[in-house]
C-alpha positions, -999 to 999 in steps of 0.1 A, spaced: 299 -429 -688 323 -437 -660 360 -431 -668 370 -458 -644 354 -484 -667 342 -504 -637 320 -533 -647 293 -551 -629 266 -570 -610 231 -566 -593 204 -514 -563 217 -470 -506 250 -434 -464 253 -430 -431 259 -446 -397 249 -477 -414 232 -472 -447 207 -499 -440 204 -493 -403 173 -494 -381 161 -463 -365 138 -460 -335 104 -449 -348 91 -414 -342 109 -382 -331 138 -400 -315 152 -407 -350 162 -370 -353 180 -369 -320 218 -366 -322 236 -399 -318 253 -390 -285 218 -386 -270 205 -420 -280 227 -442 -258 254 -445 -285 282 -429 -266 306 -458 -270 300 -458 -307 304 -420 -311 337 -421 -293 353 -444 -319 383 -431 -339 387 -448 -373 421 -464 -377 427 -456 -413 452 -477 -434 458 -484 -470 429 -505 -483 450 -530 -503 486 -534 -511 479 -528 -548 455 -499 -542 465 -463 -544 482 -452 -511 457 -424 -507 427 -448 -508 423 -456 -471 400 -480 -452 388 -485 -417 362 -506 -398 340 -492 -371 314 -509 -349 277 -501 -352 246 -516 -334 225 -542 -351 194 -526 -335 197 -489 -328 168 -492 -304 189 -515 -283 225 -502 -289 239 -522 -260 231 -554 -279 247 -571 -309 273 -552 -329 281 -553 -366 312 -541 -385 308 -512 -409 336 -510 -435 343 -474 -446 368 -458 -469 381 -424 -479 403 -403 -502 411 -370 -485 407 -336 -500 436 -326 -524 437 -291 -509 428 -290 -471 427 -252 -474 397 -254 -498 380 -284 -480 343 -279 -474 335 -313 -458 328 -349 -467 310 -363 -497 295 -397 -492 284 -417 -522 266 -449 -529 261 -468 -562 226 -483 -554 213 -516 -543 200 -528 -520 228 -553 -518 253 -531 -536 287 -527 -519 302 -492 -520 336 -494 -503 354 -485 -536 332 -456 -545 358 -430 -536 380 -444 -564 351 -441 -589 341 -407 -577 377 -394 -580 375 -402 -617 340 -387 -621 344 -354 -603 363 -323 -615 395 -313 -598 378 -285 -579 355 -310 -562 384 -332 -552 398 -303 -534 364 -295 -518 356 -329 -503 370 -359 -486 354 -387 -506 338 -413 -483 326 -448 -493 311 -477 -473 297 -511 -476 261 -510 -461 255 -531 -430 253 -568 -440 269 -562 -474 304 -569 -486 329 -564 -458 303 -550 -433 294 -582 -415 280 -598 -446 247 -616 -443 238 -648 -461 207 -668 -467 225 -698 -481 204 -697 -513 212 -718 -544 215 -701 -578 180 -714 -588 165 -701 -555 179 -666 -562 162 -663 -596 134 -637 -590 124 -633 -626 95 -657 -627 67 -651 -652 31 -660 -642 18 -693 -656 -12 -710 -642 5 -744 -644 36 -732 -624 20 -708 -600 18 -731 -571 55 -740 -576 64 -703 -576 44 -698 -544 64 -727 -528 96 -711 -541 87 -677 -525 77 -693 -492 109 -714 -492 131 -684 -500 117 -665 -470 119 -695 -447 155 -702 -456 165 -666 -449 146 -667 -416 164 -699 -406 198 -688 -417 198 -651 -407 165 -643 -390 182 -625 -361 199 -600 -384 177 -595 -415 149 -575 -398 173 -548 -389 189 -544 -424 165 -518 -437 168 -484 -452 162 -461 -422 195 -449 -409 212 -434 -380 236 -405 -379 265 -423 -365 289 -422 -394 287 -385 -396 294 -382 -359 324 -406 -360 339 -386 -389 336 -355 -368 314 -336 -393 285 -312 -387 269 -321 -420 270 -346 -448 271 -341 -486 261 -370 -507 258 -384 -542 234 -414 -545 224 -434 -575 192 -454 -579 184 -471 -546 209 -446 -532 184 -418 -539 159 -434 -515 186 -438 -489 195 -402 -493 159 -391 -492 153 -410 -460 184 -393 -444 170 -359 -453 138 -368 -437 153 -381 -405 181 -355 -402 172 -325 -423 196 -301 -405 225 -325 -411 220 -327 -449 242 -304 -469 245 -309 -507 225 -340 -518 226 -352 -554 199 -379 -561 205 -395 -595 180 -418 -611 154 -416 -584 131 -440 -565 96 -428 -556 97 -431 -518 60 -438 -517 63 -469 -538 90 -489 -520 93 -516 -530 65 -535 -547 52 -505 -565 86 -497 -580 90 -532 -594 55 -529 -609 64 -495 -624 91 -513 -644 63 -531 -663 43 -499 -668 73 -480 -681 83 -508 -705 52 -503 -727 59 -467 -739 96 -477 -743 85 -506 -765 62 -483 -786 90 -458 -791 112 -487 -802 88 -499 -829 86 -463 -843 123 -460 -843 129 -493 -861 101 -487 -886 117 -454 -896 149 -475 -905 132 -504 -921 156 -504 -950 185 -509 -926 171 -535 -903 143 -552 -921 121 -557 -891 90 -539 -905 81 -508 -924 55 -496 -898 53 -497 -860 26 -524 -863 48 -546 -885 78 -542 -861 55 -551 -832 43 -582 -851 79 -592 -858 88 -592 -822 58 -611 -809 62 -637 -836 97 -643 -823 83 -647 -788 57 -672 -801 82 -691 -821 105 -694 -791 76 -707 -770 71 -735 -795 108 -742 -801 133 -724 -777 161 -705 -793 194 -719 -782 221 -693 -775 254 -704 -761 239 -737 -751 211 -719 -732 176 -725 -745 154 -694 -743 116 -695 -746 93 -666 -751 92 -657 -715 130 -655 -714 129 -632 -743 103 -609 -728 121 -607 -695 155 -602 -711 143 -575 -735 124 -553 -711 153 -531 -701 169 -532 -736 139 -514 -752 148 -482 -734 177 -478 -758 162 -483 -793 195 -487 -811 206 -513 -787 173 -532 -786 173 -533 -824 208 -549 -825 196 -576 -801 164 -583 -819 182 -586 -853 206 -611 -838 178 -630 -821 159 -633 -853 190 -647 -870 194 -672 -842 158 -683 -844 162 -689 -881 193 -710 -876 218 -683 -888 250 -674 -870 244 -646 -844 265 -624 -823 269 -637 -788 280 -603 -776 249 -585 -788 227 -612 -773 242 -607 -738 209 -591 -727 192 -624 -731 220 -649 -723 229 -630 -691 195 -633 -675 189 -658 -648 225 -656 -636 227 -657 -598 242 -628 -578 264 -636 -548 242 -649 -520 252 -619 -499 239 -595 -525 206 -613 -527 201 -618 -490 208 -581 -482 187 -569 -511 156 -588 -501 161 -578 -465 155 -542 -476 130 -549 -504 108 -570 -481 117 -554 -447 114 -517 -455 76 -520 -458 60 -554 -454 26 -538 -455 31 -531 -492 33 -569 -499 0 -588 -498 0 -620 -477 -25 -639 -498 -9 -657 -528 -42 -653 -547 -37 -616 -548 -5 -621 -567 -22 -645 -591 -50 -621 -598 -27 -590 -603 -3 -610 -624 -31 -620 -648 -44 -585 -650 -10 -569 -656 -1 -596 -681 -29 -581 -702 -21 -545 -695 16 -547 -698 23 -577 -720 61 -574 -720 67 -576 -682 35 -572 -663 33 -608 -650 70 -608 -640 65 -577 -619 33 -586 -602 36 -623 -596 45 -637 -562 78 -627 -544 94 -639 -512 82 -607 -495 47 -623 -493 61 -646 -466 86 -622 -449 85 -614 -412 68 -581 -402 88 -549 -406 108 -540 -375 100 -504 -379 75 -482 -398 80 -472 -434 95 -437 -437 73 -411 -453 95 -386 -472 82 -350 -472 106 -322 -463 121 -289 -476 158 -300 -477 176 -284 -506 187 -312 -529 192 -319 -566 172 -347 -584 187 -358 -617 168 -381 -641 169 -395 -677 136 -395 -696 141 -431 -707 155 -448 -675 149 -485 -676 150 -491 -638 136 -460 -621 112 -444 -646 109 -407 -651 77 -404 -630 95 -419 -600 121 -391 -602 93 -365 -605 76 -381 -575 108 -378 -554 112 -342 -565 76 -334 -554 82 -351 -520 114 -330 -515 98 -296 -515 132 -278 -514 146 -297 -544 153 -287 -580 152 -313 -608 173 -318 -639 155 -338 -665 174 -351 -695 149 -351 -724 156 -381 -746 181 -393 -721 186 -431 -721 200 -454 -695 200 -458 -657 222 -431 -643 230 -396 -655 261 -381 -639 287 -379 -655 276 -383 -691 297 -357 -709 266 -336 -714 277 -300 -704 241 -292 -693 236 -320 -669 272 -323 -657 274 -286 -652 243 -284 -631 255 -312 -608 290 -298 -604 279 -262 -598 257 -275 -569 284 -296 -554 310 -268 -556 288 -239 -545 258 -254 -528 236 -233 -551 207 -250 -568 194 -239 -602 169 -211 -599 143 -233 -614 140 -269 -627 162 -276 -657 155 -296 -689 186 -307 -708 186 -323 -742 204 -357 -745 232 -359 -770 244 -390 -789 275 -390 -767 256 -388 -734 234 -417 -745 263 -438 -758 267 -457 -725 230 -465 -721 233 -500 -735 258 -509 -708 231 -503 -682 204 -525 -696 201 -553 -670 174 -579 -675 174 -591 -640 179 -559 -621 157 -547 -593 143 -512 -594 171 -496 -575 200 -517 -588 234 -502 -589 247 -489 -622 268 -517 -638 299 -495 -644 298 -483 -608 297 -516 -590 329 -513 -570 337 -550 -567 342 -555 -604 372 -534 -613 
């Protein structure tokens, strides 16, 4: 999908994309009127980002408050970047972008966007990137977690549940001890400081995945400062964040059923079953066999739980999932198998950088602690129920998480409901943010229009080479004109070709798109 070919890791614009805002009406007050004068007066000192980077790719660091309700207190760095308009005479303003997260750095996004956007858009905008507060080069936060502590993919088992509760409690306690003075403030609500420092009246924005929620929160807090907002692969703002994780389990079931039908129609090619029921049985027999005798891939033993967790996202791309299951069946039967095709399974459980994990859970837990039950028994009960309703991933999604033991939110959750004109873009078969979550964001943004890609696979739509979807996004960015009505585009084989690259077994429901993660050029 992305011409830059950026590869990736683990899923958020503004003054500090994960900055705290004072609750209530004060959040919509211009920055200069909130005691932020010393911040507003900053002038970024732009310089070449790196010696081996293009000369036009410039970076700067500005100061932002840790707590916007007490701006005279502790400060953090905010690393920002830009590529200026190629034609100042045609310049419309700035276009911020973010690949997702939480925990995803975005400093190199201008380089990615330059390869994604048409020439006319490069003349229209200064391209602006940033690392959210606490991420990457923006005063990075750390919990000091070990790789094992970072593994959040934990299926429910009665015999290990108490151990998992202890892990979740220990995770939260370690973060509190290591960074408890910072973590409560690294949430999604944002201030308007970056726009002010850049000297702009309004912001335009392209946000992917968690970046759609970040953009939606900005439109809620600063509706008159939002210009052209593209929200691609959207988060339901009412389900942050426990509900979004649980939706991954719900969405996996129809994706799995679609896969069994797809494979059955090609039984002569793959030999996994001539009917959907036979294909279903083939898969679950593999899971049961691995529970009895783990399948060893690249020296890594995989039991049935590892297969379930690893395959969840893969099933959203039937062709890709079939390749993986065929190779898995070979490995289970002692035959040589393709390590490359089994990467969906062997890659799970790998730890992200501690900074990514720490900043991610600061948002996942801190945005809305009320969404996370405090009683471990609630998680036990729901994990058992969802294991029955959603056998592929239900217990993974609903079992205990560190958020059960997190400190209280420093601010209220943001209710998104406004009439800002924006464009929501969504694949029908998105493995991380299911189609209903995009529809929910569209409903909350009353002034928005939605582009749905029927049959579209993968997490992330623009750019895909599909003239229907790419054209709708680019017309809006260039003219500010939304489609007259919601648009349904048909996926093409070419537009779905990159879907398999986006199937991450351990990704959270707002994770950045692998090819857009800017620290993996």
